[in-house]
N, C-alpha and C positions, 0 to 999 in steps of 0.2 A: 503493500499498500504506500503511496506518496501523493503528496499534495504539490500542483502546478505551482511554479513561484515566476512572476513576473521578473524578479531582481535577477533571478541566473537566466533569464533570455529565455524560459520555457522548456528548456529541455530537463532530462532525467537521468541520472547515474545509471551506468548500464551493469556495473559489478553488481555481485548480489550479496547479503548478510548471511554470513552463515551459510547454511545450506539452500537456500532461498531469500529472494526479496522482492517487493514489489518494485515497481519503477512508476515514474512522474509519465503522465502521457504527455506525446508530444504535442506542442503549439500548431493547428493545422495550418496549412502551407498557404500564403496567400494567391489569389489568384486574378490575374487581369481583369475579368467580367464575369460575369454570369454563366455560368453553363445552360445550353439549351438541354432541354429533358423530354426527350419525346420517344416513337417507338422503336427508332435505331439505337437506344440507349440500354434495351433491354438483352440481356445475353441468355444466351442457353449454353451452358457447360455440359458436354458429351464425356460419356466415358468414365474416365477416371482424372478427366481434369479439375473439376470441384476437389477432389483430395488434394492435388499439387496448389491448387489456386489458395487453399484453406485447411491446411495440414492438421492446425491445433484443433480443429471442429472433429477430426476421428482419432488423434491419439494426444491430444492436450496441451500441444505445443512443438519446438522445433527444437529444443534443446537436447543435450546426452540422456535426459531422464526419459523425453517420449521416445528419443530414438531408439532405447531398449524396449520399449514398449511393441517395437516391432518382434523380438524375439519373441515377445511374450503371447504374442498372435499366433506366430505358427508353432511355437510349443503346446501351445493350449490346442490345436488341432491335432496335434498326434496325442495329445492326452486323454483328448475326447476319443481315439481309436484304441485306446489303453483301458480305459472307462468302460466302455463297450464290450471290450472283451477279444476285441480283434489285434490288438498288438501288445508285447510281453516286452519290447524294450523299445526304449529311444535314445538315440546317439545326436549330442552335440558337438561339435568341434569349431573352435575358432582358429583361422589361420592367420596368415601375414596378408598384408595389403588390406584388411578392413572385411573380409569374408567369413560368413559365421554359415554354419552347415547343420539342418536337422533332418535325422532320418528317422523313419519306424516302420516296424514290419506289420503296418495294418494293411486294410482291403485293398489301398490305393486310390487315390483320385479317380474316379471314373474317365475314361478316355473315348467313349463313343460319340457319336455325332448327336447335339443338342436340338430335341425336337420343337422347341419354341424358335431357337436363335439360329435360323437358316445358315450353312455355311462353316460352322463353330462347333468346335467339338465340346463337349463338356468341362474338360481341364481350362481351355481356354476360356469358357465361358465363366469359371469360378475365379480364373486369376484376372479377368479384366473388366467384368461386369459388378458393377455395386449390387448387394442387395441380392448376391446369387448362391445358393449355398444348400446343403443338405440336412440342414438343422432346424426347418420352420416346421416340420412337423414331429411327429414321434415315430415316423417308420425307421428311419438309418438310424437314429439315437434317440434311446430313453432319456438320457440326462447329458449335456453337454453345455461349455462355456461359452460356445460360439452361437448367438441368436440372430446378428443381423445379418449376418452373410457379407460382412466388409471385411472381416478380419486380414486376409491373406488377399485380396486384392487392394486393402490400403498398404499393406507391406508391398506389392508388386509398384505400386503407384508412386513408391518414393524409395525405391533401389535402383541405384543406378545401372545395377545388372542384376537379374534374378535368372536362376537356372532350376529347373524343375524336372524330375526324370520318375516316372512311376513304374513300378513291377508288377504288372497284373496278368493272369490268366497265361503265366509264363511266357511273357512278352514283355520286352523293356522300352518305354516312350520317353522321348526327351522334346523339350520345347524351350526356349530362351526367350528372355523379355528384357526391354530397357524402358526403365520410366514408364511403366506400364503398358508399353506397347510392345506387342509379339515380334521377334525379330525373323519370324520366320514358321512356318506350321509345323504342328507336331509330327515328329519324327518317329519312326518304327524302328530299332534298332539292334531288332532280332531277339529270339529265343534266349531266353534265361530260366535256369531251372533252380537255381540256389539263393533267390532273393524276391520277395514281396514287398510292397509298401510304398513309402513316397518318400522322395529325398528333396529338399527346397536348399539351394545355395545362394546366398543373395551378400549384396552390398550396399550400405544405404547411400543415399544419394546426397554428396557435397554439396549441391546446389539448395538443398532443404536444409540440412542441419549443419552446414558451413564444413569450411576445411580442416577445422582442429580437431572436429567432435570422432570420437574413437570409442570403440567397445571398452566397455571395463571389464576384464576376467573375471575378477571377484564379484562385480552383482551378477553378472552371468551364472558364476557357480551358485550363489547363494538361489538365485531364481530355480535353477534347475536342480538343486538338494529339498527346496520347501516342494517342489513337483513330488519326488520322490515321497516324502515325508506323509503327503495329501494322499496317495494312493499306495499302499503296500504291495500291490500285485505289478507293478510296474519297476524295469531296471532303466536305469537313467545311465549311460555310457558317457562321460566326461574327458573331454582330449583338449586340450590348448597347446599352442607352441609356447615352450618355455620361455622365450625371449620377449613375451610379450606381459607375461606375467609380475605384476609390480614386486620391488624388493620389499621384503616384510611384511606380506599379504598371506602369507600362510596357504596359498590357492594351489592344489596341486596340479601337474602338466596332465595327470591320467587319473583318473578314478570311476569305479563303478558305484553308482549311489542305489541302494536299495535298504529298505527298511520295513521290514514285516510287522513290528511294533506301531507304525503308523505314528499318530499324534503324542501317543505316551511316550515313544522316544524322541520325538520333535520338544515335548515340553520338558524332557529330562536334559537335554542339551542346552535347552534356553535359559535354565533357572540352575545349572549346575554353579557349584560354588555358593549360594544362597539359601540362608536357612528359611525351612517351610514350618507352618504352622502345624500341619498334620502331617504324621509319616509315610502317610501314603497319599497320592493325588488321588483324584476323583475321575475315574476314566471309563470311557465306554463305548461301544460301536453296536448301533443298531441297524442290519439290513428291514427296508420295508417292503411289505409283502408284493409278488409278483412283480419283484425285479425292478420297481418303480422309484427307486433311491435309497438313500442312505442316510445316517445321522451318525457321528463320529465327534467325542469331545475328551479333552484334558483338560482339568484345572486343579492348582493347588494354590496356597493362600503363603505371602511372605511376609516373614516376622519384622524384617527392619529394609525392605527395599519397595519400590514403586511396583506396583504391578502394570498389567497390559493385556489387552484381548487381541486375540489375531482371529479374526475369522474369514472362512473361504464357502464359496457356493459354487460348487462343481468345479472345484478345484480354482477357481477364479478370487483372488484376495478381495476382500471387499474393506478398506481400510477405514472406509466412515461408517461402520455396521451395518444397520438394518434391522429386518424383522426376524432373522434367525437368534441374533444378538438380543434384540428385546426377550424373545422367547428363553433363552437361557438364561438370562439374568431373572426373569420372571420365576423360574421353575425354583432356582434357588432361593431365592428370598423367602418364597410360601413354603419350600420344602424347610428350611431350617426355623423358619416361626412354628411350623406344624410341629417339630420335634420337640422345641422347647416348651408347647403346651402339653407335648403326650407327659413329660417328663417333668410337669410342674412348674414350668420357668418361664411362662406366656408373659408376666409381668415384667420378666426383666427383657425380654424380647421385644416388646411392644415398640418401642423407638427407633429399632433397628431399620435403616433404608437398604434399598440396592447399592447405594453411593459407599455407604457401611460394611457390605459385604463383598463388594467387587473392587472398593479403591485400590487394594494392596494383591490382588488376585493374578495369578499369571495363567491366564486362560486361552485354550484353541478351542474352536468348535469347526467342524465342514460337514456341511449338507451338501447331497446330491437329490436335486429334484428335477422333477420335467417342466420344463417352460418356465424357466425364474422369471421375475420382471425387475430389472436393475434401473438405477438413476443414472443416465448419461452413458454414451458410447463406452467409456473406461469402465464402466460396472463397478463403481464406487461403494455402491450401495446397495442392499438388497431391498425390494420392495412388494416382494411375495408375502400377503396377509396370509395365506395357509402357512407359510414356513414358521410363523410364530406360534400357530396353536400346534403343530408338530413338534416341534423342538419342545415346548414347554411341557407337553402330554410326555413324550417320551422320556425326556432328561428327570423330569419330576417323579417319576414312578423308580427310577433307577438312584437318584438320591437318596429317596427315602429308605430305598435296602440298604445304601452304603453309612446311612447315619445309623440304621438300627443295627447293622450287623458291625459298626465300631464303634461303640459306645464312648469310648476313652476318646478316639478322634473328634466326635461330633461334639463333645463337651469343651473340649480346646477350641474347634470353631466358633461354639456359640459364646466362649468367653472372648473370644478374639472381635468378634464382631459387636458385641455389647461394649467392649472397652471403647472401639470405635467409635459408637454412636454416642457415647457418654463424654468422648472427647469433644466430638462436634459440637453438644450440647452445651458445654462447657464453654468452648471458644466462642458461641453464638454468645452467650451471656456475657462475654468479656468485650465484645464489639460496642457494647451500649459505654464503655469508658472513653471520657471524650479522646478526641484526635490529637489534641495538643500535649500529651501523655509522653509521645515518643519526642516533642521537643524538649519537654523538661528532663527526658533521658540522655538528649544527645547533647549536652553543655560544652563540651570541647570546641575553641574556636574553631568556625569556617565550616561547622555540620551542617544538620538539616534545617533548613529556613522552610518551612511548612508553609502550604497555602491558607485560605480562611475557609474552604468549600468543605462542609464535614462529610460531603457523598463523595464513594469512589468514583461514582459515574460522573465523567467529565475532567475528572483532577489527572493532571501529570506530573511525573519527578523527573527531573533532568539531572542526571548522573553526570558531572563535570569534571573536568582533569585540572586539579590545582585551585588553591585559594584563589589566584588571581583570575582565572575563567570564573570563580564561583562568584566575586563581585561582581563583575559584570553581569553574570545571568542573573543575579539577585534584581540588578538595578534595572534589567530589560525585560522581566518577567512580567505576567498579571499574577497579581498577588491572591486573586480570586481562585484561580484553580490552577497555578503553575509552583511548584515546590522545588528547590535546588537542594543537592547533596554532593558537597565538592569532596573529592578522594583525592591524597598527596600520593602521587608520584604511581607507581605500576603497583596493582595488587597482589595478593597470592596466587599462583597458578595451580588451582584447585585440582587439575588432573593429575598432578604429580606430587601433592602434599597428604602427608598424613591425617589422619581424623584430629589427632592433638593439635597440628600445627594449625588446621583447620577452625578449630573451636577458640585456638590463641589469638588468631587474628581480630585485631581491634577493626579496623575498615570494613571487614566483611561482616562482622558482627553488627557494627554500627547500619551496614546497610539493609540486612535482615531485618534489623529493628524498627528500621523505617518501613519498610514495606508491611511487616505485619502479618507476613503469610506464613511462614514457618518454611523449614527446608525440608527435602528428600520426601518421605514416606508421610511427614507431619504437614505438609504443603495443604492449605485450604483457599482455592481461589475466591471464596466469598470474602475471606478476611483480607484480600490485598486493597491496600489503601487507597492505590489510584489504578484507573482505569489503564494508563501509558506511562509505560517506563522507557524513558529516552535516555539513550548512550550520548552524551556529545564530548567528544573529543578533537584535540586537533586536527586538523586537515595535512597530517605528516606521518611519518612512518611511526615515530613515536606514540601517536594519537591511535593508530590503526592497531597496535600491538595493546595499546590499554584496551581498546575496544574489544580486541580477541578476546584479551584474559576475561573481562566481564561477560562476554557470550559463552564462555566456555565455563565461568561460574553458574550463571543460570540453568544451562544445558545438563550440567552435575546436578545441581544442589536444587532447582527449579525447573524443571523441564515440563511441566504444566502448565508454567507463565508463559513459555514459549508456545506450547499449543494452542492455548488458551488467546494468542494473539495480543498479549501484551506487551510484547518486547520490540522496540523502536532502533532504529541508528539515526541521529541526526547529521544532516549533509551541509556544513559551513563552507563556505565559500575560502578559498587560498587565496586567491587575487581582488584587489578592486582597480576598475578600470576607470578611468576619467579621461572624458573629452568636453571640454566647454563645460557646459553644465550638467551634462548628462552623464551618471554615474550606473556603473552595473557590474557583476561579481560574478567571477566565473570559480567554478570548480575545482580546474586544474588546468595543465598546460594546454590540453586539446579544447576544452572549453572556451578558454580565453582567445586560441584561434579563432574559432567557429564565432565568439560575439564580434571582435575586429572584423569579421568580414560580415556579419550579418546586422549587427546593431550598431556599432560606431562605425557609420559609415558617411558621416559629415566631413566638414572642415576642422582643422585645428589639430594639435597634436595630442597624442593618445598618452596619457599617462599611466602606470603602471606601479603597484604596489603591492608587496606581498605581505601577507599575515604571517607573522611569527607564529601565533597562537590566538586561540580564543580571550586569551587575557589581555591581549596587545589591541582587541576589536573594543570599541566604545558600544555602552551598553546599548544604544540606538541602533547601531550598525547589526549587535549581536540580533537584536529582536526583529528587525526587520529582514536578515536574511537567513535566519535559522531557528528563531521560537516562534514567531507570528504564522497560526496555523493558517492564515489566508494566504503567505506569500511562502512559506520555508517548502522544504521538501524532506519527507524521512521514507526512510526503508525499513519496511517492516521482517523482521526476522522469522522464519519459517524454518519449519523441518519437513521437507516432502515425505509423505508416507509410505511411497515405494522407494526410498532410498535411507529407512531407518540404520540398518546395519553398517550401511555402506559410511552413514555420517558418524557412527557411534566408533567404526574406525577408523575414521579421518582425523577424531578428536584425538583419540588414542594416541595414534601416529604423531601429529604434530604438537599436541600438549602434553602428552603422557610423559612416564619415566623412562623412556628408552631412547639415549639421546641418538644410537644408530639408525633407528626408524626417520629421524629428523635430517639425520646426515643423507642417507639415501633420498630423502624427498629434495633435499637441495640438489645434490648430484643430479637427478632425474630433470629438474627445471632449472639449472644453471645457462641452457641455452638459452630459455625463456627469458630468464632476467636479465641476461645481457642484450638481447632484442628489445629489450624495454629501454635499457642503458642509451642504445644506439638510435633510439627514436629521438 
């Protein structure tokens, strides 16, 4: 998220904060005169042209994360064959040059002539026509992840080149495509007896994703591994050119991924090293009658760590949850309360909510259902109403048996949930304490200067670098809703610090106290005293380092603050440009050159001054450029739901206690840094 600002010439930073950030919308280009709108203005896009014109509508964007969605689409098709019982293995191979290959031993894409599209085979129709596929009814697949018939055709449209081979009826067929267009007819390569299924080899188009975009082996490996966990009956064979594997990533060049234990094994790996509340996890798997789907789950409760819920439908990740998660949550809550009533402790459990029970749960749930309804093409949220009822009924029965069969575990879980509820109610009561209590506790010079607004809604906390910048920020702020907390120097790197060091650090203690929402597993979003937490540091290398340390602190100690959308980065100017009476501000050298070309086109000498830091700026300048909501630019710090593991690995690699990992990163990116210095 970001706000446009006239002082910065309407542009927006292209960099990202953390793993993702919003950017200000560019100012519309000026036109010489009115544009005529008539019948000739109406375009009709044919074939796969809509995909190339608006790729974001189909894969969510054109960055590297979106590029990896192409792999997910191809892998999902092979997984559908495995789930349907027609494929026993899937091969994933990453080669030099950006080529990625996915092979399965399923039935193979049909190659006969299509009845409705004259002159084209079924394979060519599948590869080149949107909304063409075999998953619109229940005949070919009982359950599947592909529903719209756009997956593989979108991959084809956004690939520089794609090759497909089909082994079917002891014959091998091959066809090549480029940017969605066939390079020739389907070829019959002759008889083959030792192979069946589909092979798709493709290379993403640099025209769409940019020349610097590349596959990340660690992410591809994790995506493949998660699919193997989700369906225990499939074997995924992983292979990657060794020279493509990032140093320190621990990704194997070759591996066979097969997990008969399914989600139970997956959960055990995810919570390894963490202390559970109960000795055994609550796990189960139910096949629905008639082969029309199944349900599998695994959940454990963590004593001292934040929880998570990973949900899937037909092997498709649903990071935004949906009806299956709602049914699962309701089943556990009602089951625990009924158990409390059976043992005469209903009174203790009456205040327990779903958040109390699930807030520190590590849960995984996977459903296979016919014709699921998703929200959006990327299928981030399951909307099928029937899923909630089926999941609640099925899990509820199993949970009742689990609680009754292990009384000691049931008691521990009930005590745990009740403690969470009591803590929540206690914290709610403490919210009645006046907001100024935080100010009274922070009496050190240059510490928190609070706002007068008594509500978190609309309030902002600026975390600034040093007392000097803090002084300018205090003068330039809106006293009603903007608070300022100066920090001296660089804070502790929490990614490599011990618990004792973290607890003893006064700056982080002051910051946590000012926010009022608690740390780690004790974080409560409803107790956060500000709607926006804005990191405002100098526009230089030291400022960027301090911002990185602060983001690391929030990511490690208050991840939900980021997930709830409260953390932002301010974008202060680096230069002040003056031409006569006109003054504009530039973020960096490139922006300065742009403003000279576009804004400062009048007569007179252009005077340029560089700010050494926020403390050097007058309060009025800081307000106009960086703090005023009407003119400032803010970058919202977000965690991509599809990149959670990659984000965690990146933070550990760059900020953790292994200097060799940082050294490897510097070696890998030395050429990039040199290129920046040469610009």
